[in-house]
Structure formats: C-alpha cells, structure tokens
N, C-alpha and C positions, 0 to 999 in steps of 0.2 A: 451886607452883614445885618441881617434882621435879628436883633437881639432885644428882648423885652426888658424894659427898665426896672420892673418890679423884681423884688427878691423874695423867694420863698424861704421858709424857716428850715433850719436843720440841714440834713444831708441833701435834700432835693435842691436847695438853693446852691450849695457848693458844687453839686454835680452839674447843674446848669451852667455855672460859670466856667467850670473846667471843660465841659463839652464845647462851649463857645470858643475858649482859647485854643483848644486842640484843633478845631475845624478851621480856625482863622489865624493859625500861628504865623504863617508867612507874612500876612498883612500886618499883624500886631507887632511881631518881634523881629521880622526880617529873616535873612537866611544865614546869619552868623552862628558862631559856636554857642552863644548864649541862648539863641532860639532853640537850637537842638537840645541843649540841656534842659531848657524849659519844657519842651515837649516830653522828654524822657521823664523828668521829675513829676510833672503833672500827670503823665500817663500812669506811673507807678502809684501815685496818690489816688488817682481815679479807681484803679483796680482794687486797692486796699479799702478805700472809703466805701465802696459798694458792698464790702463784706460785713459791714455793721453800721450802726447808727450812732452818731455823736450824742453825747449826753445833753448838750445845750449849744446855743449859738456862739457863746464865748469860746468854747473849745474848738468849734469849727473854724472861726475866724483866726484863732491862734495857730491852727495847723496850716491855714492858707498863708499866713504871714511867715511861718517857718519855712515853707517851701520856697517862697520868693527870697528869703534870706540865703538859702542854699544857692539859689540861682545867681545872686549877686557876687558870690565868691569866685566865679569863673569869668575870665575875660570874654568879650564878644567876638574875638577873631577866631574863625574856624581853622586857620592855618597853624594855630598853636598846638593842634593835635600832635604834630610831629615834633613838638618841643617840650614834651613831658606833661601835657595836660591830662593824660590818661589817669595818672595817680590821683590828681585832684578830683576828677569826675567820679571815679570809683569810690573814693573816700566819702564824698559828700552825698552822692546818691544812696550809697549803702547806709550811711548814717541816718539819713532822712527816712528811708523805708523801714529800717529796723526799729526806729523810734515809734513810727506809726503802727507797726505790727505789735509792739509791746503795749502801746496804749489800748489797742483793740482787745488784746488778751485780758487786760485788767478791767474791762468794762463788765458791768453786772449783766447777767442774762436777762432777756426781755420778759416782761410779765405775760401771763396767759392772754390778757385782753389785747396786748399789742400784737401777739402772734395771730389772734383771731381777726384782728382788724386788717392785717396784711397777709393773707394766706398764700399769696403767690410770690411776693418779693422776698420775704424773710428767708425761706428755705434756700433760695438761690444765693443770698448773701452768705449764709452759713456754709453752704457747699463750697463757694469760692475760697473760703478761709482754710478749708481742710484739704483741698485737692493738692496732690503732689505735682511736680513739674511733668512727670510722665503722664499723669491723668489729664493735666491741662493740655498737653500736646495731643493726646488722643481726642479730647473734646474739641480742640481747635480743628483737627483734621476732619472730623465728622460734621462740624457745623460751618466751617469756613472753606476748607480746601477741597474736600471731596464733592463731586457732583452727583446728583441723583441719576440713576439709570434712565429715567424717563426723559430728563433734560438732554442727556448725551444722545439717546436714541433719536430724539426729535431733531437735534442739530445734524446728526449724521444722515438722517432721512432727507432733510432739506438739501444738504450738500450733494448727496447722490442723485436727487431729482434734477438739480441744476447740472450736474455732470452729464446725465443722460441727455438733457436738452441740448447742451453745447456740442456734445459728440455727434448727435444726430444732425445738427445744423451743419457742422463742418463736413460731414460725409456726404450730405446732399448738395451743399454749395461748392465744395472743393473735393470732388471724388478722387482726384489725382494726387492729393497731398498725402504722402506716406506717414500716417500716424498710427500708433498703437492704441490699445484700449485705455481710455482715461480712467483714473482711479483716485480714491480718497487717500490722503496721506497726512502726516504730521501728528501733533499731540492729541487732536480729537480722536483719531483712529487708535492711538496707543493708550488712551485713557490717562493722559498726563496733563489735561487742562484743569485749572483750579478756578475757584470763585464762581465762574459762569462759563458756559459753553458758547463763546461768542466769536470764535474764528475757526476756519477750516482751510484746507489746502487741496486743490485739485491738480493732479499731475498729468501733463499732456506729453506722452513719450514720442519723440521724433525718431523715425526709423532711418538710419543711415546705412549705406552700403559699406560693408567692412573693408572691401578692397579699395575704396575711394577716400576713406576718412581715417584719421588717426587722432586719438586723444593724447595731448601732450601735457605732462605734469607741470605744475606751476614753477617748480624749481628749474625746469629745463627751458623755460621761456625767458624772454627779455624782461618780463615783469618780476621775475624771481620771487613771486608770492606763492606760498605753498597752497593757498586756497583759490588762486586764480589760474585756471587751466585754459588751454586753447584747443581748438578743433581744426586741424590742418587738412587741406584738400590734397590728395595724393595723385600721382601719375597723370598730371595734366597733359604731358606730352603724348601719352597713349590714349587717355580718355579725356578729351577736351571738355571745356565747360558746356553744360547742357545735358551731360549723361546722367547727372543726378538732379533730382527735383530741387535740392537745397543749394545748388550752384548759384541760383539767383540771389542768394543772401551772402555771397562771398565778399569779403573786404580784405584786400591784400593777401589773398591766398588762404584765408581762414574764415570759417563760418562765424558770422557776426551774431552775437547774442542780442545786441540792440536791434538789428534788422529783423530777427525772428520775433521779438517782442512787438515791434512796430507793426509787423504783418498781422499778428494775432489781434492786436488792438483794433486795426481797421476791419479785420474779417469777423471778429466776434463782438468786441465791446461797442463798436459804432454801427454794426450792421444787424445784429440780432434784434428781433421784434420783442423787446423786453416787456412791454405792456401785455402782449399776448401770452407770454410765459407766466407773467404775474397772475393773469386770470386763470390759466390752467392749474397752477400750483397753489392758488388761493393765498398768495402773499405778494408783497411788493418787492420786486427785483429791479435794482438799478445799478448801472455801472458807475464806478468812481473814476472819472476822467481827469486829465490834467497832470498826472504824475507818471513816473516810470514803471509803476506796478500795474499788473493786470488784476483788478480787484472789483468784486461785486459786493453790494450790501443788500441783505435780505431783512425785511421788516414785516411784522404781522400786518395783514390787511385790516382795514377798519371794521370789517364785518366779523372777523374772527376774534371776538372778545375773549375767548378762552386762552389765547396765546399772548394777550397783551402784556402779561407779566414777564415774558421772556425778553432778554436783551436782543438787539439787532445782531445778526450773524454776518460777519465779514468773511468772504471767500476769496482767497488768492489763487490765481491760475498760473502755474509754473510749467513752462516748457522744459522737458527733461531729455537728456541723452544718456543712454545706458550702454556700457560696453564691459563685459566681464563683471567684475565686482565694483566697478566705478559708476557713479551716477553724478551727472553735472546738471545744474539748473541755470536758466537764463534769468538773472536777477541784476539788472543794471544798477539798482539802488545800492548794491553791495560791491559791484566791480567797477563802478564809474571812477575815472573817466575813460577806461579802456573799453572800446566798443566791441572788441573781439574776445574779451575775457568771459569765461563761464565759471560759475561758482561751484566749488566742491563742498557740499554740506556734510558736516560730520555728525549731525543729529542721528541718522540711522545707526551708525556705528556705536555711538554712545548709548542709545536706547537699547539696542540689542545686547551690548555687553553688560549693562546694568541689570537687565532682565535675566541674563544668564547667571550672573552672580547671585541674585536673589533666589533663583531656582535651585542653585547648588547648595545653599546653606539656609534656605527658608528665611532670608533676610528681609529687612524693611527699608531698603535703599530707595525704592520708588516711593514708598510711603513718606520717607524723609524729604525727598525731592519735592513732592507736592506741598508739604508743609512749608518748606523754604520759599517756594514759588509764591504761595499765598501770602506769606509774611512780607515778601518784597513788593508784591503787587498792592497790598492794602496799606503799606506804610509809605507815606509820601517821601520820606528821606531815602528809602531803599528802592524806590520804584525804578530808577535807572538801571538797576542790576537785572540783567536778562537771564533767561533760563540756562543758556549754554555754560556760563561760568559756574552756576550752581551744580549742574550735572557733572562737570569736570572736577569740581571740589569734592563731591562724593566719591567719584572714581579714584581720585588721588588718595583720599583718606582710606578707601577700601584696601589699598596696598599695604597699609600699616596696621589697620584695625580689622580683625576677623569676626568679632562679635557684632552682628547687626540684627540681633533678635529684638522682638518687641520690648523685652524687659530692659534693654539698654538704649531705648529710644531717647531718653532724656540726656544720657551721657554723650551720645553721638551728636545730639542737637547742640549742646554746649561746645563740643569740639568743633563743630562746623562754624559756630560763631567765632571762636578763637582763630581757626585757620583762615577764615575770610578776612579777619582783621590783619593777620600777618600778610596775606596777599595784597591787601590794599596798601599797607605800609611799604611793601616792596614795589608796588605799582605794576605788578605782573602776576597773572595766573595763566600758566602755559597749558595748552590743550593736551589732553591725555594721549591722543593719537597723533597730533602734530605739534611737538614741543616748540617749534619755531613760531607758532601762533600765540600771541598774547591776547587773551580774551578780555582783558581790561583796558585795551588800548583806546577804545572809543569813549571812555569816561573822562570828563574834564576834572581839573584839580579841585574845583569847588564841589563837584559831585562826590569825589573820593573823600574829601574832608567831611562832608555831611553824613555819608554812609558810615565812615569810620567812627564819627562821634556817637551816632546812634548805637552802633555795635559795641563800643566801649561801655556805654551805659548798660547794655544788656548782659555784660559779662557777669556782674554780680546779681542782677535781677533779670534773668531771661524772660520772665513773664511779661515784661513791658512790650515785647514783640508780639504777644498773643492776644492783645486787647482788640 
C-alpha cells in the first residue's frame, strides 16, 4: 500500500484519500458488511465529489466525517443482510448522497479564471452532474464494456492462427485420429466479451460412429445431474473393442472425458514445439500445465512493441462431441470427480435465444448483458458472479418485460439489480433451459452476502456500480 503521506488541498486531497480506501478496502476494513457499506458510500461520494469543487478545506473534511458517521450506523456483520439491514442501508446511503447532491447544487458557479485554469477537468465534472442514468449506462457501455473492433479482430486472428497450427500438428502426427475441423467458439466469437479481449475457446470435434456410440442425458445416468452426460459404447458383442478409434479411451463401457483430455494434453500441450510456433506467429505461446484444463497463454513478443498494451490472451482447448442438436464438452474441472461425465454447455442455447429476441423486437438485451458483465468484472464484491447467471437473469426477465428498447435501458438495468437481489436472497437462480440447474450453487454464503450488500446499496443509487 504505497500511499503518500502529504495531503493536497481541496478536492484533489479528498479524491486521493477515497481512491486509496477504495483500492485497499479489503485490507483496511475487512470483508464484513461495514466494509461493503464503506465501499458503497465512498464510491457514491467519489462520483458526486468529482462533479464539482468544494468551497474550502473545512467543507471537504466535514463531508468526509459525515460519510464515516453514516458508516458507523451499520453493524459490521454481513450476515445481517438477511435480518433487515436492507432498510438501514438504503436509508443512510440515500440520505448521505441526497445531502451531497443538494450541497453541490447550492455552490456558486466557478469564475471564468477557474474555468480557464482547468480547461479539461471542469467540463467533465459538470457533465457528470447532469447525465441521466440512461446516459451514464450508454457512456459506461462505450467506455468500459464494449471492445474496439481492432482489439477483437486481433484476438480472433491470434486464436485462429493457433487453431491452424494445432490442427496441422494433429493431422501430421496422428493421421488416424478421427477429428473434425477445429473452430473458434465462445464469447470472443459472439462479441460478448467485455473490458478486454483476453480469452478464447478452440473447439476440437471428435468424430464418433453413430452405430457404436450413444449420448445419454444426465437425468438418465446414475449421476442424475442434468448437465453431466455420458457417452456409452454400443454393440460390443457384435462390434468388439478396437472397431472404433475411441475404444482405447473406454472406462467401464463409457467414453471417458478425463482420458480424452489426458491424451490431448500429452499429444498437444507436452509435444508441440511451442518456441517454433512462437517464432512463426511473432508472439510468445506457452502451455499452462499442471491443471485439468487444456489452456494456452499468448503474450506479445518483446520485439512487438506495438502490441505491448494488449493483455495476455488465454486460449482454452475443448474436445467436443456433437450429435443432432446436442454438443458435449470434455471439461473435468466441471464434471469432477466423475471421469466418464461430459458437460452439456447451455451457453450456445442462451446466446442464440437472446440474439433471436433482440432481432425480433430490436431490443438491447445483449447490450444489457455486456453492461452487467462489465459491472461484475470491475467490482470486487460482484466479481464471483459469472456470466451464465446474468444471461439467464435477462432471459427470465424477458418473459415478463417486452420493452427492451434503448429508451428503457435504465429501467431494465434497475430491474436487473432488483431481480438479482431477489435471487440471491432465495439462494437460487434456475437455468432458463434446465430449471433443475441452480446457477448460484457455486457461490459461498460470504460471497452471497457481499454481493447482496453491494446491490442493496445500488437500489437507490445505481450509479455506484458504474464508477
């Protein structure tokens, strides 16, 4: 925590203190409810204070003291959220922010000399004071959530280059392995990534003989999990083991996802000449070993100074089995400890349905999803919230709300906050296409409390999520 001891006068000094507290809140305040209220209160104060300049140091110090007085009104236990703390939080956060807004409106306009001395900062402060929530959401989308086409194209090009190299290696080293054409998939392809284009997904389709294999839904297996499917070997009495290339990865009569992943790890991750590929592609390509995922990390080479500003690109390699309208992926990190289980991803269904709804009514659902994803990624308290619950939140809300035009963006955003609080209180957000799946089951009680507290604070002042 490198924090300078000196204090500047006026607004700059208070902004520096607030920035320090926000960036080190977990170390200074802990992870309790008081910490979360402190973050929310100070965040609101930061937003409003940037809209104008305090008259003198005494007024700045008075506002700082008032904010901490509001903080002391709430207990430090995050578990009190479920015991009626919502009303206390909303009351005091709203009171503090309204008072600060009123004080700003009463301030006298700056003199012409002050405007000339700060030609860049002052217009930004005045603009923040007059922006509506809808305008703030649009501004947040364009400055924080949306990615530039150049950045997306660069990441896609890198991923496709790696895909071509791996596919060429497998076909030359293992010509008898029945694989389809590898392709790019996931949020990078669908233009649903936010903040930065830093991850991609390569799909490796396995070609199975239809007469020798059958995909079994999760509900029909001993696992009884709707997302854990199995691939059974058929007709072993007529077509014994060895008739299919994939028979060598059978475990108990089922194609083992773990065995397929281990095979690709040895055939690709540990065998490919990555330094040679790095030289060819003018970037640093290195496998991430030691885990259950097949993952590569792409970094700009030292010589390519033009790309040094881009973040590293993480590429996941997913073996895929397709049959009819079903696609299964080998992801042991999601299906562990079951070595024979394959994962049924619902992302393609959710993405296609959301795009279909937006096309039908010219809606902004995908727009809203990217805003929510950026908010959760940039807010430490909301970071455990993954994209799948947010997608399903919007799909569920679309069943009851038909107006998803740009003019209703602010209303839908506030509704999403309220709906997400309700789901967190219930401890369940059921999948739109698989109601038996609870998309919040991986969250701990402490994570639910912290996210709930932050969202409670955002009910009356949603702008605190857009800082």
